[in-house]
Every structure is written in C-alpha cells, then in structure tokens.
MIROPA-627584 format. One record per residue (C-alpha): residue in one letter; chain; x, y, z; residue number from 0. Coordinates in steps of 0.05 Angstrom, whole numbers. Layout:
// MIROPA-627584
  r  c       X       Y       Z    k
  a  A       X       Y       Z  NUM
...
***
This chain:
// MIROPA-627584
  r  c       X       Y       Z    k
  m  A    2669    2127    2365    0
  k  A    2647    2122    2433    1
  k  A    2613    2189    2453    2
  q  A    2548    2184    2491    3
  n  A    2521    2253    2456    4
  g  A    2513    2271    2389    5
  m  A    2462    2258    2331    6
  p  A    2495    2189    2312    7
  v  A    2460    2168    2375    8
  v  A    2394    2205    2364    9
  v  A    2391    2165    2284   10
  l  A    2406    2099    2324   11
  m  A    2350    2110    2377   12
  c  A    2307    2133    2323   13
  l  A    2313    2061    2285   14
  g  A    2291    2030    2360   15
  i  A    2234    2068    2350   16
  f  A    2219    2051    2281   17
  i  A    2224    1974    2279   18
  c  A    2177    1976    2343   19
  m  A    2126    2026    2311   20
  l  A    2133    1993    2250   21
  d  A    2107    1923    2271   22
  s  A    2053    1958    2304   23
  t  A    2017    1968    2241   24
  i  A    2056    1921    2190   25
  m  A    2009    1862    2197   26
  n  A    1945    1904    2183   27
  i  A    1951    1896    2110   28
  t  A    1971    1816    2118   29
  l  A    1919    1797    2168   30
  p  A    1875    1776    2104   31
  a  A    1934    1729    2077   32
  i  A    1942    1709    2148   33
  q  A    1877    1690    2164   34
  e  A    1869    1654    2099   35
  d  A    1946    1613    2111   36
  l  A    1932    1596    2183   37
  h  A    1854    1597    2181   38
  t  A    1843    1643    2235   39
  t  A    1785    1692    2246   40
  l  A    1780    1762    2248   41
  e  A    1778    1755    2327   42
  t  A    1839    1715    2335   43
  s  A    1871    1766    2279   44
  s  A    1854    1821    2331   45
  w  A    1895    1787    2380   46
  m  A    1951    1772    2339   47
  l  A    1953    1853    2336   48
  n  A    1936    1863    2410   49
  v  A    1976    1823    2447   50
  y  A    2038    1860    2421   51
  t  A    2020    1925    2445   52
  m  A    1991    1902    2517   53
  a  A    2066    1878    2528   54
  i  A    2089    1940    2512   55
  a  A    2035    1974    2546   56
  v  A    2044    1930    2612   57
  l  A    2125    1917    2606   58
  a  A    2147    1984    2588   59
  i  A    2156    2022    2654   60
  p  A    2181    1953    2683   61
  m  A    2230    1943    2630   62
  a  A    2255    2018    2636   63
  r  A    2273    2002    2709   64
  f  A    2312    1946    2682   65
  a  A    2351    1991    2641   66
  d  A    2362    2037    2695   67
  l  A    2387    1976    2738   68
  f  A    2435    1952    2685   69
  g  A    2444    2002    2627   70
  k  A    2410    2036    2586   71
  h  A    2453    2026    2532   72
  k  A    2460    1949    2546   73
  f  A    2388    1939    2555   74
  f  A    2379    1979    2486   75
  m  A    2421    1922    2450   76
  a  A    2385    1873    2495   77
  g  A    2323    1899    2462   78
  l  A    2343    1885    2392   79
  v  A    2366    1811    2410   80
  v  A    2296    1803    2435   81
  f  A    2256    1837    2391   82
  g  A    2289    1800    2330   83
  l  A    2281    1731    2360   84
  g  A    2213    1743    2371   85
  s  A    2208    1768    2292   86
  v  A    2242    1704    2270   87
  l  A    2195    1658    2310   88
  c  A    2134    1697    2285   89
  g  A    2151    1683    2212   90
  l  A    2169    1611    2229   91
  s  A    2095    1609    2264   92
  d  A    2047    1553    2232   93
  s  A    1977    1569    2275   94
  g  A    1947    1636    2303   95
  t  A    1971    1614    2373   96
  d  A    2039    1610    2356   97
  l  A    2030    1680    2326   98
  i  A    2001    1704    2380   99
  v  A    2053    1678    2430  100
  f  A    2113    1699    2392  101
  r  A    2083    1775    2378  102
  f  A    2081    1767    2454  103
  v  A    2154    1756    2451  104
  q  A    2162    1809    2400  105
  g  A    2132    1859    2451  106
  i  A    2180    1840    2505  107
  g  A    2240    1869    2459  108
  a  A    2199    1923    2436  109
  a  A    2180    1940    2511  110
  c  A    2249    1943    2521  111
  l  A    2266    1989    2466  112
  i  A    2217    2039    2464  113
  p  A    2236    2075    2531  114
  c  A    2308    2068    2526  115
  s  A    2306    2097    2450  116
  m  A    2265    2162    2481  117
  v  A    2307    2173    2542  118
  i  A    2373    2160    2506  119
  g  A    2361    2204    2447  120
  v  A    2331    2255    2484  121
  s  A    2399    2255    2529  122
  a  A    2449    2253    2471  123
  v  A    2447    2326    2456  124
  p  A    2460    2388    2494  125
  l  A    2402    2422    2531  126
  e  A    2397    2478    2488  127
  k  A    2384    2427    2424  128
  r  A    2338    2378    2450  129
  a  A    2281    2399    2414  130
  v  A    2309    2368    2354  131
  p  A    2316    2299    2378  132
  l  A    2244    2300    2408  133
  t  A    2217    2330    2340  134
  l  A    2263    2270    2301  135
  l  A    2236    2219    2351  136
  g  A    2159    2241    2340  137
  a  A    2167    2243    2272  138
  t  A    2198    2164    2272  139
  q  A    2142    2148    2312  140
  g  A    2088    2171    2269  141
  l  A    2124    2156    2203  142
  a  A    2136    2083    2221  143
  t  A    2063    2080    2249  144
  a  A    2040    2105    2177  145
  l  A    2089    2063    2139  146
  g  A    2081    2000    2164  147
  p  A    2022    1978    2125  148
  t  A    2052    2002    2060  149
  i  A    2119    1960    2070  150
  g  A    2076    1900    2097  151
  g  A    2037    1904    2028  152
  i  A    2093    1906    1982  153
  i  A    2130    1856    2020  154
  t  A    2064    1806    2024  155
  q  A    2051    1818    1958  156
  n  A    2125    1806    1932  157
  l  A    2150    1751    1982  158
  s  A    2096    1724    2032  159
  w  A    2065    1750    2097  160
  h  A    2119    1714    2135  161
  w  A    2179    1763    2109  162
  v  A    2138    1824    2144  163
  f  A    2170    1796    2207  164
  y  A    2230    1766    2173  165
  v  A    2251    1839    2141  166
  n  A    2263    1861    2223  167
  v  A    2321    1815    2230  168
  p  A    2370    1849    2190  169
  i  A    2348    1912    2221  170
  c  A    2368    1890    2291  171
  l  A    2431    1867    2275  172
  g  A    2454    1927    2239  173
  g  A    2426    1960    2301  174
  l  A    2469    1920    2346  175
  i  A    2531    1934    2299  176
  a  A    2522    2002    2307  177
  s  A    2513    2001    2377  178
  f  A    2581    1976    2392  179
  y  A    2614    2031    2355  180
  i  A    2570    2086    2380  181
  l  A    2542    2072    2447  182
  d  A    2585    2078    2507  183
  l  A    2574    2007    2543  184
  k  A    2634    2010    2593  185
  h  A    2619    2083    2631  186
  e  A    2543    2086    2626  187
  t  A    2515    2103    2701  188
  r  A    2473    2066    2724  189
  v  A    2418    2079    2787  190
  k  A    2387    2039    2852  191
  a  A    2318    2023    2822  192
  a  A    2263    1974    2850  193
  i  A    2216    1940    2801  194
  d  A    2143    1949    2828  195
  w  A    2113    1880    2810  196
  i  A    2050    1887    2839  197
  g  A    2037    1948    2802  198
  v  A    2059    1907    2737  199
  l  A    2009    1849    2765  200
  l  A    1951    1900    2776  201
  c  A    1961    1941    2712  202
  g  A    1964    1879    2666  203
  i  A    1900    1851    2697  204
  a  A    1864    1914    2683  205
  i  A    1893    1931    2614  206
  f  A    1870    1851    2604  207
  s  A    1805    1852    2627  208
  l  A    1782    1924    2591  209
  n  A    1816    1888    2525  210
  l  A    1784    1829    2530  211
  v  A    1704    1865    2541  212
  l  A    1722    1914    2487  213
  i  A    1735    1852    2437  214
  k  A    1681    1803    2464  215
  g  A    1629    1857    2483  216
  f  A    1587    1855    2423  217
  g  A    1592    1773    2418  218
  w  A    1573    1774    2497  219
  g  A    1529    1834    2500  220
  w  A    1553    1897    2544  221
  a  A    1510    1883    2597  222
  s  A    1518    1804    2603  223
  l  A    1548    1776    2667  224
  r  A    1612    1754    2634  225
  a  A    1619    1831    2613  226
  i  A    1594    1856    2679  227
  v  A    1654    1812    2715  228
  c  A    1706    1847    2664  229
  y  A    1687    1919    2684  230
  a  A    1690    1900    2752  231
  v  A    1751    1875    2753  232
  f  A    1784    1925    2708  233
  a  A    1755    1974    2761  234
  l  A    1777    1934    2819  235
  a  A    1853    1923    2788  236
  f  A    1856    2007    2772  237
  v  A    1831    2028    2850  238
  l  A    1877    1984    2875  239
  f  A    1936    1995    2831  240
  l  A    1927    2074    2849  241
  r  A    1923    2059    2925  242
  f  A    1987    2013    2922  243
  e  A    2028    2068    2873  244
  r  A    2014    2127    2922  245
  k  A    2037    2083    2979  246
  n  A    2098    2047    2943  247
  k  A    2167    2080    2952  248
  s  A    2186    2054    2885  249
  p  A    2124    2060    2840  250
  m  A    2112    2034    2771  251
  i  A    2088    2099    2754  252
  q  A    2108    2167    2783  253
  l  A    2035    2200    2802  254
  k  A    2073    2267    2815  255
  l  A    2085    2264    2734  256
  f  A    2009    2280    2727  257
  k  A    2015    2344    2770  258
  d  A    2047    2379    2703  259
  r  A    1993    2393    2662  260
  v  A    2036    2398    2604  261
  f  A    2048    2322    2609  262
  v  A    1986    2300    2619  263
  g  A    1958    2332    2555  264
  s  A    2013    2302    2518  265
  i  A    1988    2232    2546  266
  v  A    1920    2243    2529  267
  t  A    1937    2267    2461  268
  v  A    1975    2210    2444  269
  l  A    1923    2173    2466  270
  v  A    1870    2195    2425  271
  g  A    1906    2206    2374  272
  f  A    1931    2139    2359  273
  l  A    1864    2117    2378  274
  f  A    1835    2146    2309  275
  i  A    1895    2135    2268  276
  i  A    1902    2056    2281  277
  a  A    1828    2059    2263  278
  v  A    1850    2080    2189  279
  m  A    1912    2046    2192  280
  v  A    1876    1980    2216  281
  l  A    1814    1972    2172  282
  m  A    1832    2010    2108  283
  p  A    1880    1963    2083  284
  q  A    1819    1905    2101  285
  f  A    1768    1946    2061  286
  l  A    1817    1951    2003  287
  t  A    1844    1887    1990  288
  l  A    1769    1852    2010  289
  y  A    1722    1891    1987  290
  q  A    1754    1935    1930  291
  g  A    1790    1876    1905  292
  k  A    1850    1914    1903  293
  s  A    1914    1874    1920  294
  e  A    1960    1874    1980  295
  f  A    2014    1921    1930  296
  q  A    1955    1965    1913  297
  a  A    1924    1978    1979  298
  a  A    1999    1993    2001  299
  l  A    2002    2050    1953  300
  l  A    1942    2074    1967  301
  v  A    1956    2090    2048  302
  t  A    2025    2107    2026  303
  p  A    2004    2183    2027  304
  i  A    1992    2171    2106  305
  s  A    2066    2160    2118  306
  a  A    2093    2212    2068  307
  t  A    2052    2267    2100  308
  v  A    2079    2252    2170  309
  f  A    2144    2250    2146  310
  v  A    2134    2314    2110  311
  f  A    2099    2355    2161  312
  s  A    2117    2325    2229  313
  n  A    2182    2371    2233  314
  a  A    2142    2435    2201  315
  a  A    2086    2422    2260  316
  g  A    2146    2416    2311  317
  l  A    2172    2484    2298  318
  l  A    2108    2511    2291  319
  i  A    2092    2482    2366  320
  k  A    2159    2516    2391  321
  k  A    2137    2584    2369  322
  i  A    2060    2592    2385  323
  g  A    2056    2535    2441  324
  y  A    2015    2465    2438  325
  a  A    1942    2487    2451  326
  l  A    1923    2515    2375  327
  p  A    1969    2464    2336  328
  i  A    1934    2404    2373  329
  s  A    1868    2424    2366  330
  f  A    1878    2438    2291  331
  g  A    1905    2373    2288  332
  f  A    1843    2340    2312  333
  l  A    1804    2382    2264  334
  l  A    1848    2362    2210  335
  l  A    1843    2288    2223  336
  s  A    1761    2305    2231  337
  i  A    1761    2318    2154  338
  p  A    1772    2246    2130  339
  y  A    1723    2218    2182  340
  f  A    1673    2260    2155  341
  m  A    1697    2239    2078  342
  m  A    1694    2169    2103  343
  r  A    1627    2167    2124  344
  n  A    1610    2157    2051  345
  l  A    1662    2105    2039  346
  n  A    1637    2044    1996  347
  v  A    1664    1995    1942  348
  q  A    1652    2048    1880  349
  s  A    1700    2099    1924  350
  s  A    1756    2121    1877  351
  s  A    1831    2117    1881  352
  g  A    1836    2181    1888  353
  q  A    1787    2191    1943  354
  v  A    1817    2145    1978  355
  i  A    1887    2185    1973  356
  v  A    1857    2247    1993  357
  i  A    1827    2214    2060  358
  c  A    1902    2185    2075  359
  v  A    1934    2258    2060  360
  l  A    1887    2290    2111  361
  v  A    1897    2234    2161  362
  g  A    1968    2241    2161  363
  l  A    1973    2315    2160  364
  g  A    1923    2320    2219  365
  f  A    1965    2271    2253  366
  s  A    2030    2308    2244  367
  f  A    2010    2357    2289  368
  l  A    1988    2305    2344  369
  i  A    2052    2271    2347  370
  a  A    2093    2328    2341  371
  g  A    2063    2363    2398  372
  a  A    2052    2302    2442  373
  t  A    2127    2282    2434  374
  m  A    2151    2344    2457  375
  a  A    2097    2360    2511  376
  s  A    2112    2285    2536  377
  a  A    2188    2307    2563  378
  s  A    2167    2367    2599  379
  s  A    2204    2394    2648  380
  f  A    2234    2327    2671  381
  v  A    2310    2303    2686  382
  s  A    2339    2238    2709  383
  e  A    2299    2189    2731  384
  m  A    2229    2232    2730  385
  l  A    2248    2242    2651  386
  t  A    2262    2163    2644  387
  s  A    2190    2155    2684  388
  s  A    2150    2202    2639  389
  q  A    2173    2170    2569  390
  s  A    2155    2106    2601  391
  v  A    2097    2126    2617  392
  f  A    2084    2156    2552  393
  s  A    2096    2092    2512  394
  m  A    2056    2058    2556  395
  i  A    1994    2108    2543  396
  r  A    2014    2103    2468  397
  q  A    2004    2035    2466  398
  i  A    1940    2035    2502  399
  g  A    1918    2080    2446  400
  i  A    1934    2028    2397  401
  l  A    1906    1972    2438  402
  l  A    1839    2010    2446  403
  s  A    1836    2027    2374  404
  v  A    1850    1949    2353  405
  a  A    1800    1927    2405  406
  i  A    1742    1978    2391  407
  f  A    1746    1988    2317  408
  v  A    1761    1911    2293  409
  s  A    1707    1884    2344  410
  a  A    1653    1934    2326  411
  l  A    1673    1915    2251  412
  n  A    1665    1846    2258  413
  h  A    1598    1851    2291  414
  n  A    1578    1897    2238  415
  i  A    1600    1850    2185  416
  e  A    1569    1785    2218  417
  s  A    1499    1835    2207  418
  k  A    1512    1849    2143  419
  k  A    1521    1777    2122  420
  l  A    1458    1759    2156  421
  d  A    1424    1807    2108  422
  v  A    1464    1789    2049  423
  v  A    1440    1710    2067  424
  q  A    1365    1728    2064  425
  y  A    1372    1769    1996  426
  a  A    1416    1708    1969  427
  s  A    1356    1656    1997  428
  a  A    1298    1710    1957  429
  q  A    1343    1711    1899  430
  t  A    1351    1629    1897  431
  a  A    1278    1612    1899  432
  q  A    1273    1658    1834  433
  l  A    1327    1600    1797  434
  n  A    1297    1563    1740  435
  v  A    1325    1497    1769  436
  s  A    1296    1440    1812  437
  p  A    1279    1447    1883  438
  e  A    1329    1399    1901  439
  e  A    1380    1441    1869  440
  q  A    1352    1511    1896  441
  e  A    1366    1478    1971  442
  r  A    1432    1459    1953  443
  i  A    1455    1522    1924  444
  s  A    1417    1560    1981  445
  k  A    1455    1520    2035  446
  t  A    1519    1527    1995  447
  m  A    1507    1603    1992  448
  e  A    1494    1609    2062  449
  q  A    1554    1577    2082  450
  t  A    1594    1615    2038  451
  i  A    1573    1677    2061  452
  l  A    1577    1665    2131  453
  l  A    1640    1632    2133  454
  g  A    1671    1671    2076  455
  g  A    1720    1729    2075  456
  k  A    1729    1758    2005  457
  l  A    1651    1750    1974  458
  s  A    1673    1757    1902  459
  k  A    1643    1731    1845  460
  e  A    1704    1677    1838  461
  s  A    1709    1660    1902  462
  i  A    1625    1640    1910  463
  e  A    1629    1607    1836  464
  d  A    1691    1570    1865  465
  v  A    1649    1540    1925  466
  l  A    1590    1530    1884  467
  e  A    1624    1487    1829  468
  q  A    1653    1444    1884  469
  s  A    1582    1442    1917  470
  a  A    1566    1410    1852  471
  a  A    1623    1362    1841  472
  d  A    1592    1300    1867  473
  q  A    1529    1315    1841  474
  p  A    1514    1262    1782  475
  v  A    1469    1312    1736  476
  t  A    1470    1384    1763  477
  a  A    1447    1451    1736  478
  f  A    1509    1469    1712  479
  a  A    1506    1416    1653  480
  q  A    1455    1460    1619  481
  s  A    1477    1526    1583  482
  d  A    1415    1566    1600  483
  t  A    1422    1545    1668  484
  q  A    1492    1563    1664  485
  n  A    1481    1632    1645  486
  s  A    1425    1637    1699  487
  i  A    1471    1613    1756  488
  a  A    1526    1664    1733  489
  a  A    1478    1718    1736  490
  y  A    1458    1701    1801  491
  v  A    1525    1696    1831  492
  s  A    1546    1759    1797  493
  d  A    1487    1795    1833  494
  i  A    1496    1767    1894  495
  a  A    1571    1781    1897  496
  g  A    1556    1851    1875  497
  y  A    1506    1860    1936  498
  a  A    1548    1826    1982  499
  q  A    1611    1876    1972  500
  k  A    1564    1937    1971  501
  t  A    1532    1918    2034  502
  v  A    1582    1878    2075  503
  g  A    1634    1939    2052  504
  s  A    1584    1990    2082  505
  s  A    1608    1958    2152  506
  f  A    1671    2005    2145  507
  s  A    1632    2068    2134  508
  v  A    1590    2063    2191  509
  l  A    1646    2063    2246  510
  y  A    1673    2127    2225  511
  t  A    1605    2155    2221  512
  f  A    1603    2138    2293  513
  a  A    1669    2165    2304  514
  l  A    1669    2228    2277  515
  p  A    1629    2265    2333  516
  f  A    1688    2241    2383  517
  v  A    1740    2267    2336  518
  l  A    1706    2338    2337  519
  l  A    1711    2332    2414  520
  s  A    1784    2317    2414  521
  m  A    1795    2394    2394  522
  l  A    1784    2406    2464  523
  i  A    1843    2375    2493  524
  g  A    1879    2435    2470  525
  l  A    1855    2465    2529  526
  i  A    1897    2420    2577  527
  f  A    1956    2461    2544  528
  r  A    1936    2535    2585  529
  r  A    2012    2563    2578  530
  p  A    2001    2592    2510  531
  k  A    2082    2577    2498  532
  p  A    2115    2518    2514  533
  r  A    2165    2533    2567  534
  a  A    2240    2521    2547  535
  s  A    2254    2467    2598  536
  v  A    2182    2432    2566  537
  s  A    2202    2430    2490  538
  e  A    2278    2420    2505  539
  a  A    2262    2375    2570  540
  g  A    2332    2358    2615  541
  a  A    2350    2294    2610  542
  s  A    2399    2249    2659  543
  e  A    2472    2252    2639  544
  n  A    2475    2175    2640  545
***
C-alpha cells in the first residue's frame, strides 16, 4: 500500500503523536526512583522533564520547515530514528547530566514527529472527512499525556526506570516498518522554504530565560538581580523576535495566523489546558509515592482514570463541538477542571484512594473538552504551508504549556517542601529534648534527624529508623542498647515520621488552592470563539495535497 490518503496513515500518525506525548509525562511517576538511583535533586529532575519540552517548543517550527524542504514523510521517519536513539541513550544514562542531555536528543526527534504527524494526518483523508483525523489526533494527545504516569508506574514497578525509555524502541521500529508500506516516499511534493535561524535563536533565548527564572525564582528571590536579568532577557528576546518576524520573508512563525480568532482561541486553550493538567500529572504521582506510601504500580493505577476518561470522552466532546461550536464546550471543560482543583485543596496523607480516583476522573473529563476543542480549532481555515505553520505553532504552544507547568508547579512545590521541612526540624528538635537519654545522645539524634529531614526524600518511619541506627552504629554504648530507650526512640521516630508526612504532604494542597481561581478565570477563554458554530473550513480544515 503506497497511498498517501486513508485511515492507515491517520493511525500511523497517531502512533507518532502518542510516543511523543507519552514521554512528556511518563517520567513523572519514575522521578523518585530516578532521583534515588542517580542521586539528583528535585530541581535537577525538573530540568530532566523540561529540557524535552523546551526542545520541542523551540525546534518544532524549524523542523517543520525542514520537512517542507525534504519531504514530510521522510522527515517523519527521520524523527522516529532520532527519537528511538535518544530513548536508548536515556535508558543508558548513569547521571542526571547525561539524562538531561539525552532527553534533549529525544526532544529533537519529537520536534520532527509532532508537526509532521499532525499535517500528514489531517491531509490523509478527503476535505469533508477531516473532522475525523482531527478528533483522533486530539484524543491521542490527551490519552498519551494522561497515560504516561500509568505506563511509567507499571514499568518501574516491574522492571526499572530505564525501561521507561527502552519501551519506545520497539514502537519506533514498528513505526519505521509501517512507514515503508503506508507512506508514499517517492512522490511526495516538496516546497521551497527558508529556515529562520535568527527567529529560532531568539525564541530559544526567550523560552530558556523564562523557564530559568520560574525554576530558580523561589531560591533567588523574585526581585533579585538574577531574576531581573532573566525578565529583561526574556522581554528583549521576545520583542526582537516579533520585530524580526514581521520583516522576515520566511519567518519562523507566520504572524498572520493570529488574525484568525479561532486559531488564537485554540492556542490559548491548549496552553492553559496543558498547564493545569500537567500540574496534576506531575505532582499527583509524587504525592502518592512519597507521602501516602504507595508503590509506583499502585500510584499508576490511581491516576489511570485520567487516561481512561480522556479516551472515552474526547471523541464525544469533538462531536458535540462540531454541532454547537467551541465556546460553551471549552468553558465547560475549564469549569469541570475547577472541581478537582477545589477537591485537591483538602488533599492530605489521609485522603482515600476513592477520593483520588474521583479527582482523576474529573480531571480527565474536563481535559477531554479542552483537547478536542483546541485540536479541531487549530486547523482553522488554513491550507498548504499555512496549515503546516499552524500545526507547528500549535505544537510549540502546547509544549510551552507543559514547560511552564513543570517549571511553575515543581519549583513552587520544591519551595513549599523546603519550608515545611524547616517546620518539621523545629518540631523534631522539641521532641528530641524530651527523650530520656543523655544530652550527648540527644545532640547526636537531633543532628541526625535534622540531616535526615532536610536531605531525605521519603520521610517514612522505616527510613528515619535506618538513618538513626546507622548513625548509632559507631557508638560504643548507645541508647539503642536499652529496651526502655528503644521503645522511647521507636515512639519518637513514629511521631516525627507521622508529623513529617502530614506537614510536608500539605505542600501539594497549597498549590492547588492557589491555582483554583486561575482555573475558574480560564472559563473566559471560551469568549474568544465568537462564532457560535465552527465553520466547516475550521473543523474540517483543508491541507495541502503533498
């Protein structure tokens, strides 16, 4: 089969989108295991997540231009090769730095795959049937994003975190083999397209400086000199980027895209939608594993309802949007998303699995409306190169949403956790003073506890006991030698561990409390779609016949 058109092509493009979006969240639930194995900090972990999305955000548009030059089908296959190679290297990483570098390689492959998959998929069926691939591609994005932690948890629990990356290799190989049979590699049309390297550079500088200050802002201080420099660099790069794009004959971004209100609505929706769903996908697995004591597999099962709900309701949401327009469904999607955010205000270590499941179902339901509407609207009325450009920009904005979410929520969580740990240290110090042991022993235990709390990840009773026992191992005579003191220490450790889990675990609920008003305000995004019903050329956007 060498036909360019048809559902087999759409399914193959869904596979390309699936592995790229899967890897934007598959690491979320494995981060504690990676941190422990590679001895990395939460901040380093955020770079492991962000470098992938940064690469896609910056490179998706120039890679789409390369695809126009050399052929989208061939470039899709090149993307599979680079993505597969990056996945192998990620799995072989033995340091946090290596993993960051090889995640960037993965990101380059994804930057090739995502825009090509969208344009080839939309172009694969006749004009009157293009709502079908748009809906399927949108559902695949949402499903893969939501399914990432589930797959990551199952793999980590049964194999190791390395296999979170190795699993991509057979998928990429299968995609390559299918491409030879499904895609027309000999007769695809190429276009003349210049690469806007200055635009790429300015865009990269702007995104990096913004990401840097969002990650480091709590530690530096938001009004510190380094933060101000980042603000200035971002603003300058952004202004220069816009000025250069207006004058450039082959700009990185076709600014006339933004004259279409439906397209503007689509990128605002996908930006904000991914900002809020990634905040749940990244943080919830860490909360379940670190503070509720769940295994990776148990945490994966608890967040699975997000992916299941997206899978079930995305297509239905797409059909509804086709009938009544974008405005109401998208506003309704944000309203639904605000309900789990309201529920997460009370998230704590005593929260039941049932509560977590309800939260995840509602998150998936709300996001179904957002991803279906945004994907359908992104095609708008564009054809030919404008369709390619629109999908490249849409991919870039989506990745910026993921990038901002990780930077904002992970850095804020890191700040909250460090602050809460200081509270635990003060509480532990007060409790240590009440132990019936010698002053020397109190001082040793107090110092050991402080180091354990400030540097430890999972503050469980078992982990604290292990550290105390190791600390006491070199003592010739210790408090552990007496049964009464052993009981006292055991009660003390249990008390500190319980207080630590409760106090530090509350760091998560604070974030969702703060975010709730912004989720509600996002309902106003629906007003951007002023047309009550999508135009046929929007929901069934034309594309170039390659």
